[in-house]
One Martini backbone bead per residue (centre of mass of N, CA, C, O) as a GRO file, in nm:
protein
  292
    1MET     BB    1  11.396  12.133   8.333
    2GLU     BB    2  11.512  11.835   8.271
    3PRO     BB    3  11.770  11.666   8.226
    4ASP     BB    4  11.954  11.493   7.981
    5TYR     BB    5  12.116  11.195   7.978
    6GLU     BB    6  12.261  11.227   7.698
    7ASP     BB    7  12.457  11.465   7.802
    8LEU     BB    8  12.671  11.261   7.932
    9LEU     BB    9  12.788  11.185   7.676
   10PRO     BB   10  13.045  11.143   7.484
   11ARG     BB   11  13.238  11.193   7.241
   12ASN     BB   12  13.175  10.956   6.994
   13TRP     BB   13  12.968  10.733   7.102
   14GLU     BB   14  12.840  10.624   6.834
   15LYS     BB   15  13.073  10.435   6.744
   16LEU     BB   16  12.989  10.198   6.925
   17VAL     BB   17  12.730  10.123   6.772
   18GLN     BB   18  12.865  10.047   6.507
   19THR     BB   19  13.016   9.800   6.613
   20TRP     BB   20  12.767   9.632   6.673
   21LEU     BB   21  12.666   9.611   6.381
   22ASP     BB   22  12.922   9.498   6.256
   23GLU     BB   23  12.916   9.234   6.420
   24ASP     BB   24  12.615   9.138   6.315
   25ILE     BB   25  12.692   9.246   5.995
   26PRO     BB   26  12.938   9.093   5.801
   27GLY     BB   27  12.725   9.005   5.577
   28PHE     BB   28  12.491   8.860   5.463
   29ASP     BB   29  12.116   8.934   5.453
   30VAL     BB   30  11.870   8.717   5.398
   31GLY     BB   31  11.634   8.823   5.561
   32GLY     BB   32  11.630   9.105   5.424
   33TYR     BB   33  11.576   8.990   5.140
   34VAL     BB   34  11.293   8.871   5.200
   35VAL     BB   35  11.151   9.156   5.300
   36GLY     BB   36  11.280   9.413   5.235
   37SER     BB   37  11.207   9.785   5.194
   38LYS     BB   38  10.949   9.814   5.314
   39GLU     BB   39  10.741   9.990   5.506
   40GLU     BB   40  10.745   9.987   5.868
   41THR     BB   41  10.599   9.903   6.193
   42ALA     BB   42  10.728   9.888   6.531
   43ILE     BB   43  10.685   9.754   6.850
   44LEU     BB   44  10.787   9.847   7.179
   45TYR     BB   45  10.795   9.615   7.445
   46GLY     BB   46  10.729   9.592   7.782
   47LYS     BB   47  10.761   9.277   8.005
   48THR     BB   48  10.893   9.428   8.257
   49ASP     BB   49  10.939   9.540   8.559
   50GLY     BB   50  11.082   9.878   8.567
   51VAL     BB   51  11.355  10.062   8.438
   52LEU     BB   52  11.411  10.277   8.191
   53ALA     BB   53  11.704  10.224   7.974
   54GLY     BB   54  11.871  10.335   7.657
   55ARG     BB   55  11.775  10.528   7.433
   56PRO     BB   56  12.027  10.636   7.276
   57PHE     BB   57  12.113  10.351   7.171
   58PHE     BB   58  11.859  10.269   7.030
   59ASP     BB   59  11.837  10.513   6.843
   60ARG     BB   60  12.120  10.476   6.698
   61VAL     BB   61  12.073  10.212   6.560
   62PHE     BB   62  11.832  10.331   6.375
   63THR     BB   63  11.973  10.574   6.250
   64LEU     BB   64  12.196  10.409   6.098
   65LEU     BB   65  11.933  10.260   5.941
   66GLY     BB   66  11.702  10.489   5.873
   67CYS     BB   67  11.530  10.517   6.133
   68LYS     BB   68  11.241  10.581   6.343
   69VAL     BB   69  11.184  10.704   6.680
   70ASP     BB   70  10.897  10.680   6.901
   71TRP     BB   71  10.833  10.794   7.221
   72LEU     BB   72  10.647  10.715   7.541
   73MET     BB   73  10.919  10.713   7.708
   74SER     BB   74  11.152  10.773   7.956
   75ASP     BB   75  11.425  10.780   8.110
   76GLY     BB   76  11.325  10.647   8.439
   77ALA     BB   77  11.082  10.505   8.380
   78GLN     BB   78  10.807  10.312   8.465
   79ILE     BB   79  10.742   9.972   8.419
   80ASN     BB   80  10.389   9.866   8.419
   81THR     BB   81  10.223   9.574   8.343
   82SER     BB   82   9.952   9.600   8.523
   83SER     BB   83   9.838   9.845   8.331
   84SER     BB   84   9.791   9.596   8.140
   85ASP     BB   85   9.601   9.345   7.982
   86THR     BB   86   9.872   9.212   7.828
   87GLY     BB   87  10.150   9.250   8.000
   88LYS     BB   88  10.225   9.507   7.822
   89VAL     BB   89  10.431   9.791   7.712
   90VAL     BB   90  10.432  10.074   7.536
   91VAL     BB   91  10.740  10.253   7.439
   92ALA     BB   92  10.769  10.227   7.114
   93LYS     BB   93  10.832  10.339   6.770
   94VAL     BB   94  10.932  10.188   6.451
   95THR     BB   95  11.042  10.338   6.138
   96GLY     BB   96  11.092  10.153   5.831
   97SER     BB   97  11.253   9.937   5.686
   98CYS     BB   98  11.234   9.615   5.736
   99ARG     BB   99  11.532   9.525   5.718
  100HIS     BB  100  11.634   9.747   5.921
  101ILE     BB  101  11.475   9.670   6.167
  102LEU     BB  102  11.589   9.372   6.176
  103GLN     BB  103  11.888   9.448   6.200
  104GLY     BB  104  11.840   9.614   6.482
  105GLU     BB  105  11.677   9.452   6.693
  106ARG     BB  106  11.882   9.287   6.873
  107THR     BB  107  12.077   9.507   6.948
  108ALA     BB  108  11.869   9.696   7.082
  109LEU     BB  109  11.759   9.492   7.290
  110ASN     BB  110  12.017   9.420   7.432
  111VAL     BB  111  12.067   9.707   7.545
  112ILE     BB  112  11.794   9.781   7.687
  113SER     BB  113  11.785   9.533   7.878
  114ARG     BB  114  12.052   9.588   8.029
  115CYS     BB  115  12.022   9.882   8.109
  116SER     BB  116  11.757   9.841   8.267
  117GLY     BB  117  11.866   9.635   8.471
  118VAL     BB  118  12.062   9.827   8.614
  119ALA     BB  119  11.858  10.047   8.686
  120THR     BB  120  11.670   9.869   8.857
  121ALA     BB  121  11.874   9.774   9.072
  122THR     BB  122  11.947  10.056   9.164
  123PHE     BB  123  11.669  10.169   9.237
  124GLU     BB  124  11.607   9.949   9.456
  125ALA     BB  125  11.848  10.032   9.643
  126VAL     BB  126  11.771  10.329   9.683
  127GLN     BB  127  11.486  10.285   9.800
  128GLN     BB  128  11.580  10.114  10.044
  129ALA     BB  129  11.753  10.339  10.169
  130LYS     BB  130  11.532  10.556  10.200
  131ALA     BB  131  11.336  10.386  10.379
  132LYS     BB  132  11.575  10.387  10.618
  133GLY     BB  133  11.717  10.691  10.605
  134TRP     BB  134  11.945  10.686  10.414
  135LYS     BB  135  12.206  10.934  10.272
  136GLY     BB  136  12.378  10.796  10.077
  137TYR     BB  137  12.563  10.612   9.842
  138VAL     BB  138  12.489  10.431   9.552
  139ALA     BB  139  12.734  10.209   9.400
  140GLY     BB  140  12.938  10.117   9.179
  141THR     BB  141  13.185   9.973   8.963
  142ARG     BB  142  13.450   9.823   8.755
  143LYS     BB  143  13.238   9.575   8.708
  144THR     BB  144  13.242   9.560   8.385
  145THR     BB  145  13.182   9.528   8.056
  146PRO     BB  146  13.364   9.490   7.802
  147GLY     BB  147  13.247   9.759   7.585
  148PHE     BB  148  12.990   9.840   7.819
  149ARG     BB  149  13.043  10.073   8.027
  150LEU     BB  150  12.871  10.312   7.926
  151VAL     BB  151  12.593  10.174   7.974
  152GLU     BB  152  12.620  10.095   8.274
  153LYS     BB  153  12.685  10.379   8.384
  154TYR     BB  154  12.433  10.516   8.279
  155ALA     BB  155  12.232  10.331   8.441
  156LEU     BB  156  12.313  10.423   8.723
  157VAL     BB  157  12.205  10.711   8.692
  158VAL     BB  158  11.915  10.649   8.614
  159GLY     BB  159  11.874  10.481   8.896
  160GLY     BB  160  12.029  10.681   9.122
  161GLY     BB  161  12.331  10.646   9.113
  162ALA     BB  162  12.676  10.583   9.137
  163THR     BB  163  12.975  10.525   8.946
  164HIS     BB  164  13.206  10.611   9.078
  165ARG     BB  165  13.462  10.520   8.895
  166TYR     BB  166  13.481  10.515   8.561
  167ASP     BB  167  13.802  10.498   8.574
  168LEU     BB  168  14.142  10.507   8.640
  169SER     BB  169  14.145  10.841   8.597
  170GLN     BB  170  13.926  10.956   8.811
  171MET     BB  171  14.064  10.786   9.047
  172VAL     BB  172  14.235  10.690   9.330
  173MET     BB  173  14.309  10.335   9.388
  174LEU     BB  174  14.433  10.159   9.669
  175LYS     BB  175  14.514   9.843   9.677
  176ASP     BB  176  14.661   9.568   9.787
  177ASN     BB  177  14.874   9.558   9.554
  178HIS     BB  178  14.977   9.844   9.578
  179ILE     BB  179  15.066   9.836   9.874
  180ALA     BB  180  15.265   9.595   9.854
  181SER     BB  181  15.451   9.727   9.630
  182ALA     BB  182  15.503  10.017   9.783
  183GLY     BB  183  15.527   9.958  10.117
  184GLY     BB  184  15.243  10.071  10.196
  185ILE     BB  185  15.017  10.298  10.275
  186THR     BB  186  15.173  10.566  10.325
  187ARG     BB  187  15.349  10.546  10.072
  188ALA     BB  188  15.125  10.528   9.859
  189VAL     BB  189  14.992  10.807   9.926
  190GLU     BB  190  15.231  10.985   9.881
  191VAL     BB  191  15.283  10.913   9.585
  192ALA     BB  192  14.999  10.980   9.474
  193ARG     BB  193  14.992  11.282   9.551
  194ARG     BB  194  15.202  11.388   9.355
  195ALA     BB  195  15.015  11.326   9.096
  196ALA     BB  196  14.722  11.421   9.193
  197GLY     BB  197  14.710  11.635   9.395
  198PHE     BB  198  14.418  11.845   9.469
  199SER     BB  199  14.188  11.721   9.250
  200MET     BB  200  14.236  11.418   9.348
  201LYS     BB  201  14.119  11.146   9.477
  202ILE     BB  202  14.195  10.917   9.751
  203GLU     BB  203  14.178  10.561   9.778
  204VAL     BB  204  14.151  10.304  10.035
  205GLU     BB  205  14.204   9.971  10.095
  206THR     BB  206  14.052   9.792  10.373
  207SER     BB  207  14.039   9.529  10.658
  208ASN     BB  208  14.087   9.735  10.907
  209TYR     BB  209  14.131   9.969  11.137
  210GLY     BB  210  14.437  10.018  11.114
  211GLN     BB  211  14.443  10.076  10.812
  212ALA     BB  212  14.233  10.303  10.809
  213ALA     BB  213  14.390  10.498  11.003
  214GLU     BB  214  14.644  10.522  10.829
  215ALA     BB  215  14.515  10.641  10.583
  216ALA     BB  216  14.403  10.898  10.715
  217ARG     BB  217  14.681  11.003  10.812
  218ALA     BB  218  14.805  11.008  10.512
  219GLY     BB  219  14.540  11.145  10.327
  220ALA     BB  220  14.289  11.011  10.268
  221ASP     BB  221  13.962  11.057  10.144
  222ILE     BB  222  13.909  10.751  10.110
  223ILE     BB  223  13.753  10.457  10.276
  224MET     BB  224  13.768  10.117  10.235
  225LEU     BB  225  13.548   9.870  10.361
  226ASP     BB  226  13.647   9.544  10.314
  227ASN     BB  227  13.469   9.269  10.389
  228PHE     BB  228  13.271   9.336  10.605
  229GLU     BB  229  13.083   9.282  10.855
  230PRO     BB  230  12.815   9.449  10.960
  231GLU     BB  231  12.899   9.492  11.261
  232GLU     BB  232  13.195   9.574  11.211
  233LEU     BB  233  13.131   9.815  11.032
  234LYS     BB  234  12.982   9.986  11.236
  235SER     BB  235  13.203  10.005  11.452
  236VAL     BB  236  13.440  10.118  11.268
  237SER     BB  237  13.294  10.360  11.140
  238ARG     BB  238  13.229  10.515  11.404
  239ARG     BB  239  13.520  10.552  11.492
  240LEU     BB  240  13.626  10.698  11.244
  241LYS     BB  241  13.430  10.939  11.240
  242GLY     BB  242  13.528  11.046  11.514
  243GLU     BB  243  13.835  11.084  11.418
  244PHE     BB  244  13.751  11.130  11.081
  245PRO     BB  245  13.510  11.323  10.959
  246HIS     BB  246  13.632  11.395  10.662
  247VAL     BB  247  13.607  11.104  10.586
  248ILE     BB  248  13.523  10.879  10.350
  249LEU     BB  249  13.298  10.600  10.370
  250GLU     BB  250  13.328  10.262  10.236
  251ALA     BB  251  13.124   9.993  10.142
  252SER     BB  252  13.257   9.665  10.046
  253GLY     BB  253  13.203   9.343   9.959
  254GLY     BB  254  12.953   9.113   9.899
  255ILE     BB  255  12.715   9.293   9.819
  256THR     BB  256  12.373   9.249   9.805
  257ALA     BB  257  12.038   9.266   9.773
  258GLU     BB  258  11.994   9.085  10.035
  259THR     BB  259  12.229   9.252  10.227
  260PHE     BB  260  12.222   9.562  10.209
  261HIS     BB  261  12.052   9.643  10.473
  262LEU     BB  262  12.293   9.566  10.676
  263PHE     BB  263  12.485   9.837  10.574
  264LEU     BB  264  12.304  10.052  10.698
  265GLU     BB  265  12.492  10.345  10.792
  266ASP     BB  266  12.554  10.663  10.896
  267SER     BB  267  12.887  10.636  10.885
  268VAL     BB  268  12.819  10.565  10.594
  269ASP     BB  269  12.849  10.698  10.257
  270VAL     BB  270  12.913  10.428  10.094
  271ILE     BB  271  12.765  10.177   9.873
  272SER     BB  272  12.913   9.911   9.699
  273GLN     BB  273  12.814   9.722   9.385
  274GLY     BB  274  12.906   9.497   9.149
  275ALA     BB  275  12.621   9.366   9.085
  276LEU     BB  276  12.497   9.606   8.919
  277THR     BB  277  12.719   9.518   8.654
  278HIS     BB  278  12.734   9.166   8.695
  279GLY     BB  279  12.421   9.068   8.840
  280TYR     BB  280  12.195   9.133   8.649
  281ASN     BB  281  11.869   9.163   8.532
  282CYS     BB  282  11.703   9.144   8.253
  283LEU     BB  283  11.485   9.301   8.057
  284ASP     BB  284  11.181   9.253   7.880
  285PHE     BB  285  11.178   9.277   7.524
  286SER     BB  286  10.988   9.370   7.222
  287LEU     BB  287  10.972   9.357   6.849
  288LYS     BB  288  10.678   9.441   6.655
  289ILE     BB  289  10.521   9.401   6.369
  290VAL     BB  290  10.273   9.558   6.210
  291ALA     BB  291   9.991   9.469   6.082
  292GLN     BB  292   9.851   9.526   5.749
   0.00000   0.00000   0.00000
């Protein structure tokens, strides 16, 4: 039995969904008054090829509104519009009072279209890496939408990627500003280790071989090779792996879907892309009431 992605979600995550509804329905709902509370069924159509993601959030929108969702697809499934004569795929059915279906419609669609967009971009990068025989991790970053991090990080996992650090408390990352303020790489790593102890990894952002080697000698667990050109990255990462085989090497900075393949190198363990959570294309979904 495959694990359920929903089991990743933290305690009280449903409260986030309630805030989305509260934002969208702060006063009178005249449209809901027009249609009333008669029971209706609406069909959720997927209209763009990609990876479905976001079921728990979509479900919760309509659960809070007293509606029932019946799914025909699971998170992680491929939406293939060419398999349908209409160019759209039935993903789910929503049943409930008409006004409640329409109250939740836009919020639910906003979430699932964005979540599926992140999952699709991630999946495509992972598949590209596998096709080239690369065995490292495709990762996101903390470049997430404020208030929407949970959804975007969830989508990274559904798409087959790694979330990197979920938040500031999950791993220590010493970037250029930390290093400058602390008085250098070695000093920054030493101070960080006092508080991080043995159970938390420390990553250091570097921009050349010298900085990377210093970080490794200081005891960094992960070294980010930031904004390297592809050929320089390959040369430096091979040298570092030879000298510090235990250190995890990450390539990051300006890597896009178009340039991703240029950074696939056996000596690189992680390739992170901020674009996975801030430059993705949304998938197109629609929710249509079934004519009675």
